[in-house]
C-alpha angles and dihedrals in degrees: 000000000000116000114244118253116241128208115182114193117190126189123165137208092035124126135207089258091062095057116075099215091059098054117104095015098111093259116149111282103260093142106136089189094065097250098308118143117266122212110238105137095159093054091045090054091050093047092050089063099035144036134288121217108217097173103044117132131198117228090229139018089224121083102229099052089043089056090049091056093047092052099041106023089232134113113261091244087070093063113117089229091063093051090049095049096040112028115196143293091035125082121273131219115214114200128123092329096092115113137179112232127212091240095058122095113241146177095264091049091052091049091048091053088052091059100262126144103235129207138176129198130166135019119010106173095160101103130311140146113290124246116267092207111101115239087220093060106115096188118143107264088221094055104115096224094047092043090055091052092050093048094048091048092050092046092052090058093044090053088057090060093046092064119075104342097100100253122126091192127034120174145133090038130179110192095199145342091282115026097210086247130131115289095255091061094045094103136119112234108192093173090058092054094044093048091056093047093050091049089054091052092050092049094049099038091122095045132072102254140190113203122188111196115180111185117216090219152106087024095055113099092224094064093099088063096044095117093045104052129082110276089210094069121098135158086256093057137266120334122223092227139004114268104248097214100105135040114279116275092230111098092012095136092047092051092051092050091047088056089059095252134121 
């Protein structure tokens, strides 16, 4: 019997009231839009053929420790980084300081042992080397010398995740909400992430696969400008062309309003 394929999509700082399938189901009123319809047709299609969890609770209200629990199955207080920063018997403060270590067992490692091809795309934010590019550097992202520095810096951090975390493929990575990069590269490129994930699915169509896609939005503070920024910009540098895997950003707000959503 063929093993089922698994795609785990994670997005943080999103409430029930921001996901169409959950509206009108008697779930506590967390709708920040005041009950107006939200436009999530893809999620509604998935929900129509699947199941909705109405009593599922996160282990933390903060994104990083939540990711730690999803990846390891452990409470964030078990992270080695917490023990290092707050040795017992004193109290500990769990914020964005939770990291996944190479030595820890994890969901991708378990899936890999079971014969799955494993891939990761999107936001990591559970411990990684910091960028060596100064956020005050106002160089043109398209300058060849600067572009090479940005790419090499990003690749160095990606290589860190490719060794010992259980993923066969690691690409299109955001290491946090703000990369520590110059302002012009501080954008969230969903098309870039999605393109990488779809390529992984195509390459492993004949294999059992486990794909972990962690979107950098809606938590990222640049989301409100998503349809205004250059879709060629990524934390790895400037793309040659826009990934054509999602509808164009232009006219996004008008399309949402036309669908009767806010």
